N, C-alpha and C positions, 0 to 999 in steps of 0.2 A: 344383572342378577346372575348368580352362579347356580348351577344345577348339580346335584350330586350324582355321581356314577359309581360303579363298582367294578373291580377286577376280581374275577373268580378264578382261583387256582384249584385244580383237582390234584392232590398228592396222595398216592396210595388209596384212591377211592374216597378220600375225605375232601369235602368241598370247603375251601377257605375263602371268605369274602374280605376284600380290602376296599373301603370307601375312599373316593377321591373327590375333590371339588374341581369341576371342569365347566367350561362354558356349554359344552354339548353333552347330553346324556348318552351313555352307551354302556352296554354290558358285554365284555369280552370274556370268553371262557377258554382257559388254557388247561390242557391236560399234560401232566408231567409223568413220564414213564419212570417208575421206581427203580428199574434196573439200569437204564441208560441215562436217565436224567434229561432226555430229550423232551422238548415241549412241542405240542401240536395245537394248532388253533382250530376251533370249531366256529365257523362264521354263522352266527345266529341272529345278529341284529337286523331288524327290519324297521325302518322309520314308519311312523303313523301317517301315511300319505294315501291319497286316493289311488286305487289300483292303476289307473292310467298314468298318473304321475310317477308312481313307483316303477312301472315298467320303463318309463322314459329315463329315470335316474339310473336304472341298471344298464340301459342301452348306452347312455352317455359314458358310464364307467367303461364299457367295452370299447367305445370309440377313443377314449383317452388312453386306455391300457393296450395300445396296438401291439406292443411287444409281448403281451401275455405274461408279464412278470408277476402279476398278482399284487402290485403296488404302484403308486404314482409318485414321481419325484418332481423336482422343481421344473424340469423341462415340460412335463405334462401340464403343470399349473400355468406355465407361460402360454401353452396352447389353449388352455381353458380361458385364460384372461383375454387372449386374442379373439377367441370366438365370442366371448361375452361383450367385449368393447369394440370389436372390429378394428382394433389396432393393438400392436404388441405392447403388453404392459411392461413397466419397469421391473427390473429384477427384484426391487424392494416390494413392489405390489404383489408380484407372483409369490415371493417368499412369505408375505403376510398371509395370503390365502392358504399356502401350504401349512404354515404354523397354526392357523385356525382349525384346520382339519386334522392335524397330526396330534392326536390325543396321547399317543404312546411316547412321543418325544424321540422317535427313531430317525426323524428326518425324511421319512417317507410315509405315505398314506395307504393303508391296506383297504380292502373292500369294506370291512366293518366300519372303519373310520370314515370312509366315503359315505356310507349309508347314514352314519350318525351326523355327518356334516350336512347331509341333505335334509335332515330333520328340521333345519331352519325354515324350510318351506312350509312346514305345518302351521296352520293358522292363517295363511294367506288365502286369498280367493282361489278356490280350486281350478276354476276355468282359466284364470290368469296364469297360474302356475303351469298348467298343462300347455297353454299357448307359448309361454316363455321357454319351457323345456323343449317343446317341439322346434321352436326357432333355433335354440342352442344346438340341438341335435343336427338340424339341417346345416348349420354353419360348420360344425365339426366334421360332418360328412364331406362337405365342400373342401374344407381345409385338408382333410386326410387325402382326398382325391388329388388336390393340388400337390401335396407332398409326394404322393406316389408317382404322379406324372413327372415331377421334377427328378425323382430318382430314376425313373425309366428313361428319361431324356439323358441324364448323366450316364446311365449304363449304356445307352445306345451310342453316345459320344465316345465312351471308353471302348466299346466294341469297334467303332470305326477307327479309332486311334490304334488299337491293337492290330486290326487288319492292315492298316497303312504301314505300321512297323514291320509286320510279317512280310508284306510285299517288298518293302525296301530291303529287308534281310535277304529275301530270295534273289532280288536283283544283284545284290552285292556278292552273294555266293556264286551266282551265274557268271558275273564279271570276273571273279577270282579264278573260277574254273577255266574260263576262256583264256585269261592271261597265262595261267599255268600251262595250258595246251600250246600256246604260242611260244612260250619261253621254257622249253624243257631243260632241266639241269643235268 
């Protein structure tokens, strides 16, 4: 079953509505500056979820958008799939999740699209939704910590390598200075 959504454009303070047929309902409001032609997004969509579930959906967004770009791409959906299934999903499966949430067709999912994607939880048992979202949040926290630990370990290894190279360079310079002192020209 397809549900209708609308894209609202505000041009010179006139609101224009464009209906679309999508799987997920969403209303995005774009404002167009008449002078510059620039568009700015007003994030207004909130799914009809229990407040506790809504808070979890927002925290999960924050855990996925660790770079604070304001959108999710395929790599974040791979992380989401890994947290959901406890194993890395195929690129095809991750891309399928991305395409399901990517209403605008940009190849990335902004916060409004994420919130609309979360609307799918509406109608399920509220307690079960909260339980599953809490478990997902915990797995994402764990995965983010592992990724951070791996980066810290890599950085520490890089620091050790740099220190070893610096010490080797100092030894070489010392040796060259000593040789130059023994063999004056």
